[in-house]
N, C-alpha and C positions, 0 to 999 in steps of 0.2 A: 775175265774182263775184256770186253772190245777195246782192242786200240785206239783211243780218243781221237786219233787222226784218220781215222777211218772215215769219218764225216766233217765238213766243216760248214758252218751257219754262214748264208750269204744275206745279210740283213740290210736293207738300205735304211737311209735316215729316219724315212716316212715311216717305214713299218717297225725299227725301232720307236718311234715317239708312239706309236700304237701300243706297242708291248708295255711300253712303261706308262702309257695312262692308262693300260686295264689295269694294272696296279694300282694305279690312284683311285681308281673308280674300287677297286676292292677294298681299299682304305677306308673311303668312304660308308661301308657296310656295315651296319650297326653289328656290334660285337656278340649282342645276343643270339645272331643268327648263326652263330660260329659253333663250333664244337665245344660241349661245356667241359671237356676233360682233355688232358693231354693228350693227341693222336700219335700211334707209332709210324715212324715213317716210312711205310710199308706201301707200295702203290701195287695195289692187286686189280690185274687187268684180263681181257679177252679180246682176240682176233677175230673178227666176223669175215667171213669171205660172200659177198651178197647176202642173201640169208640164211646161210649155215655156219660152220665154223671153221677156221684155217689152222691144221694140227699141226703144221710144221712152216719153221722160220725163224727169224732171230729178232729180239724187238729191242732197239737200242732206246737208253735215257737220255735226254739231254736239259743241260743247264742252258739258261739265257739269262744275263743280268747286263747291267750297263759297262761292266766291265771284264765280261767274261762269256763266251759262245764255246762250248764245248760239249761232246759226247761223254758220258761219264760212267757208264756202265751198260750190259748186256744181257740176255737172257736168251735161252731158247724156248720156243713154243711148246707144251706140252700138248699128247693128240687130242683135249678136248678144247685147244685153242685158249688157255688159261697162262698167264705169267705173274712171276710176284719178284718186282724188282725193290731194293733199297734205297731210298733216297738218304742222301747225307744228315739231312738234317728236316724237321717239320716243314712245310710252306710256312711262309711268313711275307705277307707285302710288302712289310715294312723294312725287309732286307732290298727291295725292288728286283726280284727276281722271277723267272718262270721256269718252272719243268713241264715237260712233256716227253711224249715217247712215240716213236716212230718203227715201223716196219717197211722191209724192200720184200715186193714181191712182182714176179717178172718183169725187173729192172724200174719198177716206179717204188718210188718212196710214200706210203702213206702217213699222215701224221694226225696223231690224236689229238683231244682239248690240252688248252691251258690247266696246270695245275698252281694255284696262288693261296689258296686257301687249305687248314687243316681238314676241314670239314670235306672237302673233295676226296679225301681218303677212305672215306665211310661208305661208298659206291664203288662198284664195278666199274675200271675205268676201260672205254671201249676204242680199238681203232679199227676202221670199217675200210675193207680191201675189196678189190672186184677184180675177176679175171679180165682178159683182155680181148678186143677185137679190132680189126683193121677197119682203118676208115675209108671210104671208097677214094682212090686214088684221088680226085677233083676234090675231095673234101666231104664231110656229113651235112644231111640236108637238117641242121637242127631249128628247134623253133627260136625266134626272137623275141623275148618276152619283154623286152625294156629297149625302149632307142630314146635316149633325152640327150640334147642338142643344146648346149649353152654357149651364147655369141654375146660378145664384148668388143666394144670398140678399141684399139690399141695400134698407137703412132701411126693413122690414118689408114690403118687396116681392120680386119676383125678377125679377133681369134675364137676358134671353136675348139671345147671341149665337147667330144663326141664318146657318151657312154654307151656301151652294148652287154645287155646281160642276155646270155642264151640258156637252152635248159637242154638236156639230154636225158631222156627218160628210159636209155636202154639199160639192159643188167650186166654192161660190162664198160669197162674203159675206153674208149677210143683210143688209137694208136696210129701212128702213121706209118702208111707203106713207105716204102725204100723210092725216092724221088716223086714223093706226093705230100699232099699235107692232110690235117685231120679237118681245118675247117677256116675259109675265107670268105670274105666282104669287100664290097667296092668302098673306097671312099670317093668325096668329089674330085674330078677331074682338075679343077682350079687350084686344088689345095696345095699350099707349100710349107715349109718349115713344117714338116710333119714329124710328131713324136710320140712316142709310143710309153704309155703310163705304167705303172708297174704291175702287171699282172701274174708273172712268175717269173722264176729267177734261171730258167733252165738256157742257157747261152745258145740263141738261135731258135729257142723254142717258141718266141710270138714276135715277128717282124713285121716291116711294111715292105711290100714287094709289089713294084709295078702298080702303085696305086690302089692295093689292096691288102687290108689287115689280113696277116696270115698265122695261123695256129697250125704249129708243128707236135707241140708240146701234147702230153696226153689228157683227155679229157673226160671225167668220170663222172658217173652218174650225177644228175643235180644241177645246181646254178652253178655259171662260170661269169666271171664279169670282165671286161676289157675296156681301156679308157685309151684315147687316141687325142692329142691337141694339133692343131693345124690353125693355119692363117689363109684367111679369103681377103680378096681384094674389096669386098663390098658385101652387107650383110643379105645381099639378093641371093639365095642360097638354092642349090641345087643339089640334092643329097641321093645319090642309089638308094634304093631301099627294098631290094630284090626279095621274094617270098611275101610271109606272112609276119608281122609284127602285132603283138598283142598290144602295147601300149608306145604312143611316140607324144611325145613334149618336145616344144621346143621354147626356150627361155632366152630372151633378148634383153641384156641391161640396158636401164635407159642413164642416159638419153641415146635415144635411136629412131631413125625416121619411120613415118607410119609405113606400117608392113601389111600386106596380106598375105596369108597361107592358104592355099585351096585343098580344099578338104579337112583344114582342121577348123576345131573351134575356139574362137579367143576367150580364154577364162580371166578370171581376177588375176591382177597383177600381183606378184609373190615379194615379200620384201622379208631378204634375209637378215638383214640388220638395219639398224637404223640410217637412212641415207641410201639406202643399194635395194633399189627396185627391179624385178624383172618382169618384162611382158609376157604373158604367157598363151601359147597354143597347143591344144592336145588334140589326140585322137585314140580311139580302140580300134582292134583289129583293122588295121591297116592293108591295104590289099597290094602293094608290091610295087606300087608308083613312085616315081621320086618324090622326096619332101624337098618343096620348095617354098621360098618368101620372094615377094616380088614388092615394088612399090605399092604402096594405095593410097587412098585420101585421105586427109588430116580427119582427124575425130578428136572427141575429147578423152582424156585418161580416165580407164575404167579405176574402182577403188582397187586401195591397194590392201592385201589380206598378210598379215604376219603368217610365219608358218614354223614349226618348232623344228623341224627335219629339211635341210636342203634335198628333195627328193632324190634322184638316183645315182648323182654324182657322190652324196654320202652314202649310199650304199655301195660304194666302192669297196668298205670293210667287209663286205659279205663276199667280198669274191677275189679280193686281193691276194688272199694267200688260200692254198688248195695243195692236191697231189702235185708231186711233180715228178719227170722223168730222170732218172738217173744220168747225168750229165759226164763227161768225160772225166771231172777232177772231183765226180763225187760227191757234189753240194747238194744241200737240200736247202728246203725254205721250210718256213714256221707257220703256223696257224693264228690267224688272227681272229678268227669269228667262232666261239667256241658251238660245235652242233647244239649245245644245250642250252646256248644264250639266245638272248631274242634279240631282233634285228634294232629295234630302237638304240638299246644300250650300246650297239656296238656301232651305231651310226654318228652317237653323238662321241665317243671316243674320237672315231676319225675325225670329226669336224673340228675336237678339241687340237688334233694334233695338226691339222691344217690351220689352226689358226697360230698356233707354236710356231709353224715352219715361216708363215708369212711374218711375223714378228723378228723371229731369227734374223731373216734377210733384210731387216730394215738396217738403214745404217744411220747409226748415234740419233735411236728415237729419243724425243725430248719428252720431260716429265707426263704430257698431256696424252700422247700416244701410249707410255707406257701404262698409265692409269686405266686408258680405255681397255687396252689389251688384258691387265689382269681382272678388271669388272668382269668384261666377258668372258674369260676363264673361268672364273668364280659362279658365273651365271649357268656355263653348260655344265660344268661338274656337280652342281647342286640338282640336275635333271638327270643325272644317271641311276637309272633303275637298281 
């Protein structure tokens, strides 16, 4: 058995909320969909390296619960990439805990899916790993699939939540060269109070430097999402957008002055919750010019359209958790979006987590505020697939 201190989990408050809410969603799954006989607490799995198998390495089993974060066992891979791990007991969502397995390959820790239900032990548990390749010293030229900017007035200024979803379609995980970066992207030059959202937990892996979002942590094939928040003196935005962006959305919370977004189409307003409407401007295949907002002529407000999931901010759940480079203290991160799950399920779970954190931050909420919170939470849980 591997020393349980070999790895330490490093889990933020939001991430823990996502994990625990994933368990709450599992509880809502009809029991008829679970195994009909008592499952044996054995995890049978295989590690893939790209399109083939990885025949050497060590797989580590982890347990995450409300009061425990630990590596509890490990096993060496067979030549066919297969492994077998015994769990301390059959998974039970009512115990509010998650099992998952990791494998370290070329100093990068790759993470498998959540195990929360007995029926998940009936299938082969897969960990996907990749070989590595060095990114160009100035950063890789990656496709920016989604760029969403949420603006809302705040104390005489405007707070922006800037969401980037990139796609790496190569066959190997991109890693940093000495003195280089894996990916970088410019932010508005007048932005202040810049804060980086949780995208990975490698110390220094993702930072803000010289007005740029700078990534030095590994980027595996597939999608990865980053969230940055900053403050602008006015809503008259000028955001650099070099290269091609597949989808751009600007969402401005009402009330806001009349604005024009050159090159973007004004769509229907979106209401995320009663009394919280956002004006929307959108474009596809953005050509690399700056994304701008300038003062416009007054006009009537378009009709408000309800929306079940809050666009790409809620897609954060799809990119918050991924493979990570091994930091000096050998901490790892945890998966939040199982590869086998749909985005809608995880999106709603993240929305619930954000709701929980907003309520927890309230000082002495009254009965009306508590009732509104509980009503919204029940409604969200009822929509979990």
